N, C-alpha and C positions, 0 to 999 in steps of 0.2 A: 572817765578813763576811755581812751579811744580803743575800739575793738580791733584786734589784729586779724588781718586777712592774708591768706597765702597768695603769693604771686600767681597770676593767671597762667602764664605760659608753662612754668614747671608742672602745674596740675594737669594742664592739657597734655604735656609730654608723658606724664606718668600714665594717664588714662589711655593714651594712644599706644604706649608700649604694652599695657595689659591687654588691650584689644588685639594687637598684633600677635602677642603670645598665645592668646586663646585661639586665634585663627590658625597659627602654626600647629598647635596641639590638635586641633580638629582635623587639619590637613593630614598630619601623620597618622592619626587614628583612621581616617578614611582611606588612606593609602593601604594600611595593614588589612582592613576589613575588605577593601576591594580586591586586594591580591588573593586572599583566601576564597572569596566568593567567585572570582574569575577562575581560579584553579579548579574549584568544585564544578563549576559549570562546564569548563573545558573538558574535565574528566568524564562528565555525564555525556557530553557530545561524543567523546571518544567511545564510550560504552555502547552508545547506539550504533555507531559505525561498526564496531567489532562484532556486535550481536547480529547485525544485518549480514556481515561477511560470513560469519559462522553458519548462520541459517542458509545462506545461499550455497555454501559449500556442501552442507547436509543434503539440501534438496537435489543439487547436481549429482552428487554420488548416489543418492537413492534412485534417481532416474536412470543412471548408468547401470546400477545393479538390477533394476527391474528390466531394462533392455536386454542384459545378458541372460537373465532368467527366461525371458520370452524366447530368445535365440535357441536355447537348449531344447525347446519343444518343436522346433521346425524340422523338416526331414533332413536338411543338410547337416544339422548338428547331430541328429541321431545316427546318420550315416558315418560320422566321424568315428563312432565307437566301433563300427565294423571295419571301416576302410582307412580313415584318417586322410591326410593329404593336404598339401598347401593350397590346392586349387579350391577346395571346399571352404577352407578358412578365408580365402580371398573373397569368395562369394558372400560368406557371412559378413565379412568386413565392409564390403560394398553395400550390403543390405541395410546395415546400420548407419550408413552415411558417413563413415569415418569418425564415429564418435570415440573410438578407441585408438590408441597409437599402435597396438599390435594385438593379435589373437593367437592362442596356442591351444594344443590338444594334449592332454595328459592321460596316460592309461590308468586303468583301475589300480595298478600297483604303484602309481606315483611317478612313473618315468615319462618325461616330455617326449612326444612322438612327432609332432609337427608344429610349425608356427607360420605366421604370416605377419611381416616379412620373414623370410627364411633365416636371415642373419641373426634373429633374436634367439633361435633354438640353441645356439652354442652357449649364449649367456645363461639360458634357463638350465642347461645341463651342467654348468659350472658349479663348483663347490661353494663359491662365494655368494651365490644367490640364495641358497638354502630354501628351496621351494617346498620340500617335504613337510615341514611342520604345518605350514598353512593348509596343505592338502588334507592333512589328518584332521585338523579342526573342522574343515568343511565336510569331510566324510562323516564325522561324528554328528555335526549339526544337521546334515542332510538338506541343507538349503544354501542359497547364494550368499557369499560373505565377501566383504571388502577388507583388504589388509594392506598395510603400508610396509614395504620391504626395504632392502638396501639399495645400493646404486642401481641405476637404470641398466638393464642387461644389454650388453653390446656397446655401451658408450665408454669411450676411453679418450685420453688426450688432455691437453692443458686446460680446456674450458672447465671452470669450477661448477658449471651448471649441472654436470652429471652427478654431483654429490647430493643433489636433492632427492635422488632415488625415484622409485616408481610406486604407483598404487596398483595393486592387483585385485581383480575381482574374479572369484572362483566359483563356478556353479557345477554341481554334479549332473551327470547325464545318466538317466535311468532307462533300462529296457524292462518294462513292467516294474516289479518290485526290486530288481537287481541293479546294483551300481555298475555302470559300464565305462566309467571314466569321468573326466572333468573337462569342461570348456572354460578356458581362462582368457581374461582380457587385461591389458596393461595401459595405464595412462601415466604419462610423464608428470610426476607430482609438481615439477616446476611450473608447468602450464596451468594446473589447478590453482597453485599458489599465486601465480601472476594474475590470474583472472579474478580471484575472490579476495585475496588478503593483501597482496602487495600494493594495490591501488589505494587502500584506505590510509590516508595520511592526514594528520591534523597538525595545524601550526606550520611554521615555516620549515621545521626540520623534523617532522614526525617520521616514525619508522615502525615496522612490525616484525614479529617473529612468532615461531610456532614450535611446540614441543609435542612429543608423543606421550602415550600413557606411562612410559617408563622414565620420563623426565629427560629425554634426549632431544637436542635441537634437531628439528627436521626442516626448518627454514630459518634463515637469519641473514641480515645485511652483511655480516662478516662470514663469508663462506667457509672460513677455517673452522668455525664452531659447529658446523653441521655434522650430525651423527655423534657428537660428543655429549657426555652427560652435563646437563645445564648446571648442576650444582657444582661439580668439580671444575668445569671449564672456566667459570668466572674466577674462582680462586686461583687457577693457574695463570690466568691473564692479568689479574689485579690482586697480587698476593698481599698488598698493603691495605686493601680496602675491604671492610666488612660487608658481606652479602647476606647477613642474617635476615634482613627484612624481605628481600626478594625471594630468598629461599623459603621463608615462612609462607609467603603468598603462593608460591608454586606448590608447595607441599600441602598446605591446609586448604587452599582455595581452588587453584587451577586444576590440579590433578584429581580433585574430588568432584569435578564437573560443575563448579559454581561460576557465576558471572559476578563481576564487581569492578571496583576501582581501588587505587592506592597510589603510593609513591615510594621510591627507594633511591639509593645512590648507586652509581656505576662509574667505572673508570674509562669507558669508551662510548662514543656515539658518533656514527657516520664519519669515522676518521679522527674526531676530536678526542683527546686524551686528558685525564685529570679527574678530579672529583666532580661528577655531574649529577645533579639532583633531577630525577625524572618523575613524570606522571605516567601511570599505566592504567589501562582498561583492558579487561580480558573477558573471554567467553568461550565455552566449549563447543567443539564439533563432535557430535554423538552419532555413532553408526555401528551397528552390530555389537553393542556392548563395549565399544572402544571410546575412549575420550581423548581428543587431540586439542588441547587448549591453544587458543590464538590470542596474542597480546599486541596492543598498539601502545606505543610509548612516545613521549615527547619531552624534551628538556623543559624543566621548570622556568628556565630563563625566557622561553618563548612567551610565557604568560606574563612574567614580571616586566618584560619590555613593553607589552601593551599597557599595563597599569602605570608604569613609569612615565610613558608618553602622556597619559591623561593627567598624571599628577603634576608634571611640568607645567601644564596649562593652569592647574590650580595654584601653583606657586607664583606664577606670573600674575594671577588674579589677586592673590594676597598682597604682592607688592603694589599692584595698582590701587588696591583698597587702602593700603597704608599711605600711598602718595595722595589719595583723595582726602584721607583724614587730615594730613598735614596741610594740604592746600585749603581745605575747609576751615581749618583753624586760623590760617593766615588771613583769609578774606572775611572771617566771621564779623570783624568789627565794621565791615562796610555794609552788611546786610540792612542795617537800619536806614542807610541812605537810599537804598534801592527798594524800600518797602512799597512805596506808592506805585512805582513802575512795576514791581513784581506782582502787586494785586491786580493791576490792569492786565498783566500777562496771564495771571491765573484765570481771570474772568474770560479772556479770549480762549484760553486753553480748554476751560470747561465747555464753552460753546462749541469748540471744534470737536471735543470728546463726544458731546451729545450728537453732533452731526455724524461722527464716525460710528457711534452706536446705532444710530438709526439706519445708516447704510449697511452696517454689519448685520443688523436684524433682518433687513431685506435680503441681504446676500445669503444668510444662513437659512432664512425661512423659505427660500425658493424650493418648490417640490422636486425640481430637477437639479442635476449636478452642474456646478459652475467651477471652472478652473481658469486661472490667469498664468500665462507663461511669457517669459522674455524671449529676446531674439535668439538666444542659445537653446530655446525649447526647454528651459529649466522652470520648474513649477515655482511660482511666487506664493500662491495661496489656493486653497480649495474650500468650498463651503461644507456645511454639516451633511448635506445630502450625499456628497461624494465620499465623505468620511464613513458614513453609514454603509454605502454600497460596498466599500472595500474593507470595512471593519478595521480601520487604521486611524490613528490620530493625525493632526495637522503636521506635527514634527516629522512624521514618516514620509511626507510628500515634499515639504519645502526644500528647494535646492536640487531635487532629483529631476532626471530627464523624463519628460512626459511619456514618450514612446516606450521607455523601459518600464515605467510604473504601471501604465494603463494597458499596454499591448504586449509587454514582455519582449520587446524587440531591441537589439543592440544599436540599430540605426533608425533613421527617420522613417515613419510609416509611408508606404506607397500612396500617392495621391493625397498627401496630408492636407486637411483644410486649413490648419494654422499656417502652414508654409504658403498656401495660396493667398491668405489674407496679408501676410507680411510682404509678399511679392507684388500683389496687385493693389493693396490698400483698400480692398472691398470685402464685404462679408462673403463667407463661403458656406457650403452645406455638403455634408456627406451622410450616408446611412451605412452602417456596417455592424457585424456581430462582434462581440467582445466577451471575455471571461472576467468576472469580478470575484469577490471573496467567496471561498468555498468551491471555486471552479465552476460556478453556475454560468450558463450561456445566456446573455442578454442581447437583444437587438436594440441598437441605439441610433438616434438621429443627432448629429453633431452640427451645431451652428457656431461659426467663429466671426468675431467682430474685432477690427483693429482699434487700438488706443494710441493717440498721438500725444507728444509732448508740446510745450509752448511754441517750438519751432516748426511744428507740423510734421515731425518725423515719427514714423511708427516705431514705438518702443516696446509695446506689449500687445498680446492678443487674448481676448476673452473667449473661452470655449464653453458653450452652453449645450449640455448633453441631455437629451430627453429619452426616457426609457419607453420604447414602443413594443416591448416583448409581448404584452398581453394582446395587442392588436395583431401582431404577427401570428401568435399561436392560435388566435381565433380564426384568422384566415386559413391557416394550415388545417385546423380542425374541420372547417367547412368543406375544404377541398377533399380531406380524408373521408369525411362522411359521405360526400357524393360518390367518391371512388368505391367505398365499401358498399354503398347501396347498389351500385351497378354490379359489383362482383358478387354481392349476395343474391341478386336476382339471377345472374348467370349460373351461380353454384346451384341454386334451387332447381332451375330448369334442367341442368345437366344431371343432377342427382335424381330427379324424378324420372327422367327418361331411362336412366340406367337401373333404377331400383326394381322396376317391374320385370325386365328380362332376367335380372339376377335372381328374383324370387321364382321365376319359372325354371331357371337352371337348377336351383336348389331342390325344388319339388320333383323334377325329373331325375335328378341324381339320386334322390331318396328312393323313388320308384325302381330305378335301375338297380340300386343296392338290394332292395327286397327281392327282385327277380333273380339276382345272382345268388342270394342266400338260399332260394328255392332250389337252384341247380346243385349247390353244395359240392361242386367238384374242386379238386386241388388245382385244376387249370384256371379257375376263376380267382385264385388268391391274388395274382398280380393285378387282375382287373379291379378287385376290391381295394387294393393299395392305391391304384391310380385314381379310383373314384373318391377315396378319402382325401387325396391331395386336392382334387377338384373342389370338393365341398369346403375344405379348409381355406383355399384361396378365395372361394366365393364368399365365405363368411367374413374374411378380411376385407373384401371389397365392400360388403354390406356395412361393416363398421365405418369405413371411410365415407360411404354415402350418407350414413346417419349423422356423421360429424359435420359433413357439408350442409345437410338439412338443418342441423341445429344452429349452425352459423347463420344460415339464410333466415331461419326463424328464431332470432335471438330471443331468449326466454323473457317472459313477462314476470317481473318480481312482485310477489305478494308479501309485503312486509308485515311482521307481527313481533311483538315483544318476546324475546327468547334468550337463551343462554348460548354463548359461543362454545363454552366448554362441552355442553351436551351434544352439540352438532359435531365437534371434533371426536368425542368419545364414540359416537355412533359410527362415524366414518372408519376409525382405526379398529373397531371391533370387526367390521367387514373386511379389513385389509390384513388382519392379524396372520392368517394362514399363508397369504402370499408373501408377507415380509419374512416369515420363518423360512419359506423355500428359497428366497433370495438372500438369506443370511444377513438381513439388515436389522440392526439393533435400534429399537425405538426408545427415545428418552423424552418423557413428557414432563413439562414443568408448567402446570396449569395453575393459575392463580385462583384459589377457592373463593376469594372475595370479589370476583370480577362482576361488575354491574351489568344489568341486562342491556341488550341493544335491539334495535329494529332490524329484523332479518327474515329472510326466506330460507328455512333450514335446508330444504332440498337443493336449492341453487347454491347456497354457501358450501354445502358438502361437495357439490360438483366442482366449484371453483377451487377448493382445497385439493380435490382428487386429481385435477389436471396438474397442479404443482407437484403433488406427491409422485405421480406417474413420471414426470420428468426427472425427479430425484432418483427414482428407481433405475431409470435408463442410464443415469450418470454414474451409478454404482454397480456395474455388472458383476463385480467380484464380491459384493456385499460392502457394508460400511455402517455408518451411524446416522440416523435421522432424528433430529432434535426439534421438538415442537414446544413453543413457549407462548404463554398468554400473559397479559398484564395490562396496566394502565400507563399511559404516557401522554402528557399535555392534554388531558381531558378526553382522550380517545382510548378505545379498546384496541390493543395491538396483538396481532397474531404473527409469530415468526416461525418459519419452517426452514431449517438449515440441514444441509447434507454435507457429507465428506467426499463428494464425487470429484470428477475431473474439472469442473468449473466451466465457465463460458469464456471463449476467446474475446479479447477486448473489441476486436472488429465486428463481432456479432452482437454485442450487448445492446446497441441502439435498436436492433431489429427484433428483439425478443418478443414484443407484444404486436408485431406486425402480422396481419393475416397471411397465411400460406408460406410463412418463412419457417423452414425446418432444416436441420442438419442431420436428421435421422433418416435412415433408409426406410422408405414406406411411410414416413410421417406426413401428416396433412398440414402442420404448422398452424392449427386453429385452436389448440387447447388453451394456450396462454392468452390468446386474443379473446376467447370466450370468457376466461377468468377475469380479464381486465374489465370486460363489459359488465359482468355480474357485480364486481366490486364497486364500479362506478354507479350502478343502479341502486346499490346499498348506500349511496352518498359517501363512499369510502375512498381510499387511496391505496395503491399498490406500488411497491418499489422493490429493488433487489440490489445485492452486492455480490460480486463473484470474483474469484481469483483462481487462475488456472493452476491445477494441481492441488488446491486446498479445498475447494467446494464453493457452494452457492447458498445464499440466504435470502428468502423472499419474505417481505414484511407487508402485512395488510393492516390498515388502520380504519376502524369503523366508529362512527359517532355513538356516544352513549345515549340510550333511550331517555327522553326528557321525563322528569319527575312529574306525577299527576298533579294538576292544579286543584286547590280546594274548591269545593262546590260553591255556587253562588249563594250568598247569605251566610256562609260558614265563617265564623270569626277566626282570624289568625291569632296565634298565641302572642302575648306581649313579650317584648324583649326581655331576655333573662328568665323566662318561664318555660317549663317543659310543654 
């Protein structure tokens, strides 16, 4: 009996349809997953933006509050309590550099007495402004407070911007223990909102809004909603749409000072009406016990459009794959006829592949970065070294403009070597500094070589980039060492010549003081006071001289095995009383299991003391000093962090430079000596600093090597104790 076989083409059609169905199902599932993932990622990016904006507004208002507090302590402000007057307010306003929109003086009974500009006074005295409740809160607290009031005083007219209202900062003025009045400052809230919140937009149609602690809109794209209750305003505008979800987010999250993300439905967005699904990210602005939540929203459709555009490409790919399957079925019966020729092609293909692999191995194995660009200066490929330098994959470079990716420039680099090779047809060379991954500055030598096609036309250029940072740094270190040697000798000579006369002055001042004590007359009291000033200033000069001599005779390090924690404990036992006087809180987080290191305890304490002294100077009103020890990457790490004023960015590169100081009377040698001591310990020192937040110094020292077994002593076998 002949065995029945199914026709070939129907079987192929069934298999093809199944494959296409599976591909479509995978595509739909991928679209759904991608849409959700994209929405979550989008919301997280919005959250970062809104948190940064909220923090920026907090810091700005805190700075203004501190500025007004300081202003109440200067003579012009205290004179207001006795005399008042627009002229003194104007002087205060000019002294603060116009940080505020207006200043005003309020008597101790809460009545506005004067303002600058003077036209603000009428608005302050009006009933609609309601200044008195805020003054009462400030009176009870006894310190400067920031409040958000109603419409900006004195602003009227059709411009809806006046509805944003004003921020008031109120600070009490004291004569001794008695309250003598208030100094107030006002800031147009719209300016603050436009600076920190309004610019943060995500997506094509992102927007932002803000509510106060009572749930009223204080900023919104729709100015008609400002100063309305956010819960009821939405219901009034969109009565047919449920606002339960956004109401819950505002009530349970935003008004309780939480940050987060979510989504809700609205009936309006930037003029568009209808049921609009939105993504929201929110964060609080906290100041003086008040919470002003900020929200950034974007229509969900902005995200789905991105995903849909990607999915369209996938759908086209599926159709192409289906066509390929059908075409493959049609030509399948001809494969046998082409087998011999195909085998030959495979052999040649394998040979080409081996050649390509060899070339690729040479390309990727080069110790320097290699890049190939076309005539439009778009990157065709980069080798592994370039990818390692920039910590990015090949796909992150291909098709991108070389000057944008490597130099972060929108246009072609000045004096570009690739452009010269394209223009002249000859190799070119340049040397320049550049930033690679992590913002590290590198010195690079760039060689370019033109590549030609079969017609002799230049179509591509190879860029060979060599890292010469180490050589440059060595040259700079040699130059710096020579300069420091000269400066050190000069400092030693000058300090030596000054020290002896200063010693003589101190000795004679002490003798003169003894003679004045013998006289004992009241007429010598002023002489004794002047003599004390002379001795104090001479002592200060002697300290400076000693610091110069210490720099000139940089200490010799005598290393021995010891504990970093013990050296730190000894130092802060010595500094305990001074820290109490300065109102500085010490937080110690010392790792009890810290391994020993090779150190000179005395010199290490000196290095730490120089850092701690700078932290003291950075916290004149007190603060927190955190000291942490631990292990990281096979090193013992010491971290000293303060909550001081921070180091300005323009000064950070000069921190360890000898004789650089921003302090009055400072020598600028403390951190230079610290750097020398750490290097003598075969360690490294670095820091991070942010203005207004503080500075953190990190010292990393190598762990002491474990003692080797004595000669002839047998090592334990593997697995045995």
